[in-house]
C-alpha positions as CSV (number, residue, x, y, z in Angstrom):
1,M,65.8,32.4,41.2
2,A,65.4,31.9,44.8
3,H,62.1,31.9,46.3
4,A,62.0,34.0,49.8
5,D,59.7,31.9,51.7
6,A,61.7,32.1,55.1
7,V,61.9,34.0,58.3
8,V,65.0,34.5,60.5
9,I,64.7,34.8,64.1
10,L,67.2,36.3,65.7
11,P,67.4,35.7,69.7
12,A,69.1,38.7,71.1
13,A,67.7,39.2,74.7
14,G,70.7,38.0,76.5
15,K,72.3,39.9,79.2
16,G,76.1,38.7,78.0
17,T,77.2,37.2,81.6
18,R,80.1,36.0,80.4
19,L,81.0,39.0,78.8
20,G,80.3,41.5,81.4
21,Q,78.2,43.2,79.0
22,A,75.0,42.7,76.4
23,K,77.3,41.7,73.8
24,Q,74.5,42.2,71.0
25,Y,74.8,45.9,71.3
26,L,78.9,45.7,71.2
27,E,80.6,47.3,68.0
28,L,82.5,45.8,65.5
29,G,84.0,48.9,63.4
30,G,81.4,50.7,64.0
31,V,78.7,48.3,63.7
32,P,76.8,46.3,66.2
33,V,77.2,42.6,66.5
34,M,73.7,42.1,66.0
35,A,73.3,44.1,63.0
36,R,76.3,42.6,61.4
37,A,74.1,39.2,62.0
38,A,71.0,40.6,60.6
39,R,72.5,42.2,57.3
40,A,74.1,38.6,56.8
41,A,70.5,37.0,57.2
42,A,68.7,40.1,54.9
43,A,71.2,39.4,52.1
44,C,70.2,35.5,52.0
45,Q,67.8,35.7,48.8
46,E,65.3,33.1,50.5
47,V,64.8,35.3,53.5
48,A,61.5,37.1,53.2
49,A,61.9,38.4,57.0
50,I,63.8,39.1,60.0
51,V,62.2,39.2,63.7
52,V,64.5,40.1,66.6
53,A,63.9,39.2,70.2
54,C,65.4,41.7,72.3
55,P,65.2,42.8,76.1
56,A,61.5,43.8,77.1
57,G,61.5,47.6,76.6
58,D,64.4,47.6,74.2
59,E,62.3,47.1,71.2
60,E,62.4,50.8,70.1
61,K,66.0,50.8,70.3
62,V,67.0,47.7,68.7
63,R,64.4,48.8,65.9
64,A,66.1,52.2,65.0
65,L,69.8,50.6,65.7
66,L,69.2,48.0,62.9
67,E,67.8,50.6,60.4
68,A,71.0,52.9,61.2
69,H,73.0,50.6,60.3
70,G,71.7,49.1,57.3
71,A,69.9,46.2,58.7
72,G,66.2,47.2,58.6
73,A,65.3,46.3,55.1
74,K,63.6,42.8,55.9
75,L,63.0,43.6,59.7
76,H,59.2,42.4,59.9
77,A,59.1,42.6,63.9
78,V,61.1,43.3,67.0
79,V,59.4,41.5,69.7
80,A,60.4,41.3,73.9
81,G,62.5,38.2,74.3
82,G,62.0,36.1,77.5
83,A,63.9,35.1,80.5
84,E,65.6,31.7,78.5
85,R,66.4,31.3,74.8
86,A,63.5,29.2,74.1
87,D,61.0,32.2,75.5
88,S,62.5,34.6,73.1
89,V,62.6,32.3,70.1
90,R,59.3,31.4,70.8
91,N,57.7,34.8,71.3
92,A,59.6,35.6,67.9
93,L,57.7,32.5,66.0
94,A,54.7,34.0,67.1
95,A,55.1,37.3,65.1
96,A,56.6,35.7,62.1
97,P,54.6,37.0,59.1
98,A,52.0,35.0,57.2
99,G,52.8,32.6,54.2
100,V,56.6,31.7,55.3
101,E,57.3,28.2,55.5
102,L,60.7,28.2,56.7
103,V,62.2,29.3,60.1
104,A,66.1,29.6,60.8
105,V,67.2,30.8,64.0
106,H,70.4,32.7,64.4
107,D,72.7,33.6,67.4
108,A,72.6,37.6,67.4
109,A,76.0,37.0,68.7
110,R,77.5,35.6,65.5
111,P,78.5,37.9,63.2
112,F,80.0,36.5,60.7
113,A,77.6,33.9,59.2
114,S,77.4,34.6,55.0
115,P,74.6,34.6,53.0
116,A,75.5,31.6,51.5
117,L,75.5,29.5,54.7
118,F,71.9,30.6,55.5
119,T,71.1,29.2,51.9
120,R,72.5,26.1,52.4
121,V,70.8,25.5,55.7
122,L,67.7,27.0,54.7
123,E,67.6,24.6,51.5
124,A,68.5,21.6,53.7
125,A,65.6,21.8,55.6
126,R,63.3,22.5,52.8
127,T,64.3,18.7,51.9
128,H,64.5,17.3,55.2
129,G,62.3,19.3,57.8
130,A,65.3,20.4,59.6
131,A,68.9,21.3,59.5
132,L,71.8,23.1,61.3
133,A,75.3,24.7,60.4
134,A,77.8,22.7,62.1
135,I,81.4,21.8,61.8
136,P,83.1,18.6,62.5
137,C,85.4,18.0,66.0
138,T,89.2,18.0,65.0
139,D,90.0,18.0,68.5
140,T,90.3,14.6,70.4
141,V,87.7,15.1,72.7
142,K,87.7,13.8,76.5
143,K,84.8,12.7,78.5
144,A,85.4,14.0,82.7
145,E,84.4,13.0,86.1
146,G,85.5,16.2,88.1
147,T,89.1,17.1,87.3
148,A,89.6,13.4,85.9
149,V,89.6,11.8,82.3
150,A,86.8,9.2,82.2
151,G,86.6,8.7,78.7
152,T,87.5,9.4,75.0
153,L,85.0,10.0,72.5
154,D,85.2,9.1,69.0
155,R,85.6,12.5,67.1
156,R,84.8,11.1,63.9
157,T,81.3,11.2,64.7
158,L,81.0,14.6,66.8
159,W,79.9,17.9,65.2
160,L,79.7,21.2,66.7
161,A,76.6,23.0,66.5
162,Q,76.4,26.3,65.1
163,T,73.7,28.5,63.6
164,P,71.6,29.2,61.4
165,Q,69.7,26.4,62.4
166,A,66.3,26.1,60.1
167,F,62.9,24.3,60.2
168,R,60.0,24.0,58.3
169,I,57.6,26.0,60.3
170,P,55.4,23.1,61.8
171,V,58.5,20.9,62.9
172,L,59.5,23.8,65.0
173,R,56.3,24.3,66.2
174,A,55.6,20.7,67.2
175,G,59.0,20.3,68.9
176,Y,57.7,23.4,71.2
177,E,54.4,21.9,71.9
178,R,56.4,18.3,72.6
179,A,58.3,20.2,75.1
180,G,55.9,22.5,76.9
181,N,57.7,24.2,79.7
182,G,60.8,21.8,79.5
183,A,61.7,23.7,76.5
184,S,64.1,25.8,78.6
185,S,66.3,23.1,79.2
186,F,67.5,22.7,75.2
187,T,70.4,24.6,74.6
188,D,69.3,24.9,70.7
189,E,66.4,24.4,68.6
190,A,67.7,21.5,66.7
191,S,67.7,19.5,69.9
192,L,64.4,20.3,70.9
193,V,63.5,18.9,67.6
194,E,65.4,15.7,67.8
195,A,64.0,14.9,71.4
196,S,60.7,15.0,69.6
197,G,61.9,12.4,67.5
198,G,62.6,14.8,64.2
199,R,65.5,14.1,62.1
200,V,68.1,16.9,61.8
201,E,70.5,17.2,58.6
202,L,73.8,18.3,59.3
203,V,75.3,21.1,57.0
204,P,78.8,21.8,56.8
205,G,79.2,25.5,58.6
206,E,82.3,27.9,58.8
207,K,84.9,28.3,61.1
208,E,84.4,32.1,61.1
209,N,80.9,31.7,62.2
210,F,82.3,31.8,65.6
211,K,79.9,33.1,68.6
212,V,81.2,35.9,70.7
213,T,81.0,34.8,74.1
214,D,84.0,36.1,76.1
215,A,86.5,38.8,76.2
216,D,88.8,36.6,73.8
217,D,86.0,36.1,71.5
218,L,85.6,39.8,71.3
219,A,88.8,40.8,70.5
220,R,89.3,38.0,67.6
221,A,86.0,39.4,66.1
222,R,87.5,43.1,66.2
223,A,90.5,41.9,65.0
224,R,89.0,40.6,61.9
225,V,86.9,43.9,60.9
226,E,89.2,46.6,62.4
227,L,92.5,47.9,62.2
228,P,95.2,46.9,64.8
229,A,95.7,50.8,65.4
230,A,94.0,54.3,65.8
231,V,95.3,57.9,65.6
232,G,93.3,60.6,67.6
233,F,94.4,64.2,67.9
234,G,93.4,66.7,70.4
235,L,93.5,70.3,70.9
236,D,92.5,72.6,73.8
237,V,92.7,76.3,74.4
238,H,92.2,78.1,77.8
239,A,92.1,81.9,78.8
240,Y,94.4,83.1,81.6
241,E,92.4,83.8,84.7
242,E,93.6,85.4,87.7
243,G,93.1,84.1,91.1
244,R,93.0,80.1,89.8
245,R,95.7,77.5,90.3
246,C,97.9,76.9,87.7
247,I,97.7,73.0,86.7
248,L,99.0,71.9,83.4
249,G,100.3,68.1,82.5
250,G,98.7,67.1,85.5
251,I,101.3,69.2,87.7
252,E,100.7,72.2,89.7
253,F,102.9,75.6,88.9
254,P,102.7,77.8,92.0
255,G,102.9,81.6,91.9
256,E,101.6,81.4,88.2
257,V,98.1,82.6,87.0
258,G,95.6,79.7,86.1
259,L,93.6,78.9,83.2
260,L,89.6,79.9,83.4
261,G,87.6,76.8,83.0
262,H,84.5,74.6,84.5
263,S,87.4,72.1,85.8
264,D,90.9,72.8,86.9
265,A,91.2,73.6,83.2
266,D,94.4,71.7,82.3
267,A,94.8,72.3,79.0
268,A,97.6,69.6,78.2
269,L,95.4,67.0,79.7
270,H,92.1,68.0,78.0
271,A,94.0,68.0,74.5
272,I,95.3,64.1,75.7
273,M,91.6,63.2,76.6
274,D,90.2,64.6,73.2
275,A,93.2,62.9,71.1
276,I,91.9,59.5,73.3
277,L,88.6,59.6,72.6
278,G,88.6,60.9,68.9
279,G,91.1,57.7,68.3
280,A,88.8,55.4,69.8
281,G,85.7,56.9,68.1
282,L,84.0,57.9,71.6
283,G,82.8,61.5,70.9
284,D,84.9,64.4,72.9
285,I,85.6,65.7,76.2
286,G,82.4,67.8,76.2
287,L,80.3,64.7,75.4
288,H,81.6,62.8,78.5
289,F,82.3,65.7,81.0
290,P,79.9,68.3,79.8
291,D,80.5,71.8,81.4
292,T,76.9,72.1,82.4
293,D,77.2,69.2,84.5
294,D,78.5,70.5,88.5
295,R,79.8,67.4,89.1
296,F,82.7,68.3,87.0
297,R,83.1,72.1,88.3
298,G,86.7,72.0,89.7
299,A,87.1,68.6,88.6
300,D,91.3,66.8,88.6
301,S,91.6,66.8,85.2
302,G,93.8,63.5,85.8
303,R,90.8,61.9,87.6
304,L,88.8,62.6,84.3
305,L,91.9,61.3,82.2
306,E,92.1,58.0,84.2
307,E,88.2,57.8,83.3
308,V,89.0,58.5,79.3
309,V,91.7,55.6,79.4
310,R,89.4,53.2,81.4
311,R,86.1,54.1,78.4
312,A,88.9,53.8,75.6
313,A,90.0,50.3,77.2
314,A,86.2,49.0,77.1
315,A,86.0,49.9,73.5
316,G,89.0,47.8,72.6
317,F,91.9,50.3,72.7
318,A,95.2,50.9,74.8
319,V,97.4,54.2,74.7
320,L,100.8,53.0,73.1
321,N,102.1,56.8,73.3
322,V,101.3,60.4,73.2
323,D,103.0,63.3,71.8
324,L,102.1,66.8,73.5
325,T,102.8,70.5,72.3
326,I,102.3,73.0,74.3
327,A,102.1,76.5,73.0
328,A,102.4,79.1,76.1
329,A,104.3,82.3,76.8
330,R,103.7,81.2,80.4
331,P,104.6,79.2,82.7
332,K,108.0,77.9,81.3
333,I,107.4,74.3,80.4
334,G,111.2,73.3,79.9
335,P,112.5,73.2,83.7
336,R,109.3,70.8,84.6
337,R,109.1,69.0,81.1
338,D,110.3,65.5,82.6
339,E,108.2,66.0,85.9
340,M,105.1,66.6,83.5
341,R,106.0,63.4,81.4
342,V,105.9,61.1,84.2
343,R,102.4,62.3,85.8
344,I,101.2,62.2,82.4
345,A,102.5,58.0,82.2
346,E,100.8,57.5,85.3
347,L,97.8,59.0,84.6
348,L,97.7,57.0,81.5
349,G,99.3,53.6,82.6
350,V,102.4,53.8,80.2
351,P,106.4,53.9,80.5
352,A,107.1,57.6,80.6
353,A,109.5,57.0,77.5
354,R,106.4,56.5,75.7
355,V,105.4,60.4,76.6
356,N,106.7,63.2,75.0
357,V,106.4,66.7,76.0
358,K,107.3,69.6,73.7
359,A,106.7,73.6,74.4
360,T,106.6,76.9,72.1
361,T,106.2,80.6,72.8
362,T,104.6,81.3,69.2
363,E,107.7,83.9,68.7
364,G,105.2,86.2,70.4
365,L,102.5,85.6,67.7
366,G,99.0,85.3,68.3
367,F,97.0,85.0,71.6
368,V,99.6,83.0,72.8
369,G,102.2,85.6,72.3
370,R,99.9,88.3,73.6
371,K,99.7,86.2,77.1
372,E,95.7,85.9,76.8
373,G,95.8,82.0,77.2
374,L,97.7,79.3,76.1
375,A,97.0,76.1,73.7
376,A,97.8,72.2,73.6
377,Q,97.6,69.6,70.9
378,A,97.9,66.1,71.2
379,V,98.7,63.1,69.0
380,V,98.1,59.7,70.5
381,L,98.5,56.1,69.2
382,L,95.7,53.8,70.3
383,A,96.3,49.9,69.7
384,R,93.5,47.6,70.0
385,C,93.6,45.4,72.8
């Protein structure tokens, strides 16, 4: 049976400069990137504890997030990270539990490392003192001077470093002590140990153990765990109200009785918004634009729909098509159906051919038939982007 004598450090204090947001909090299939990394580490039998270094002030948020996503079983501590990776790892190492012999450092933005990879790297570190996961370089590598090629390197001797990187704890601590204030100049822990004269063993890594660094990486990660499309459904109902403008489907119906609501009460666009938010897993319109917020009093629902499209895009979704059904005795939808389709398509940023608008009067039945109000239902198809 494996001996659980290792602590895993997850440096997760970065700001995600290249991605434009803190990547450790991004969700893949509903699970934050950092939680996926922590779960892989926790599933390794050699791991006794996990210490996370996060942005200062986020400690409780990170602890709750990990526990909520099944990554809290071996969580030992959440500490404030530093300005540089080396500062974060040093802070986390100081919080490691007593009695552990090995430490593995793993990027919180590498969500797909297998527990078996942790085992292999830890066992190599147990034998050699230090080890890292890496994959052989398969592309020809050019050395550059500016934009010109200055030489070709022998790829047979080149490996691409990954994490986890594991060490006997005294080996890593000695590396930090020797580097002193210069530790932040090292891009990983293995190079820190190398610079102090230590031997680092190469362990074959995994091609899917890539780091989520930019938008292309994020798309690749989402494609690995999420379905390529999602469907959303939205329903909205509004009563008629004398004295209000009638706005429906993004266009005005002059002379018609308007709808009661906090915003302009465009039930058609509200149904589409709820459908998009639902398909993207982003809650509902009341969550994003509550009727208790005066900023949205009388708001143009067209502008709100554009904001919903932006938020869905930020979550990795693009609208493919919309099927809208309006149940109303008034106003008459048919004469302005195409105008409505064009306006909705403009707001969504899709061709009008992808928007369908249907209308029914419910044959005089219910509150629609009694002309007390109208209802709108929308189904949307979203694609991963």
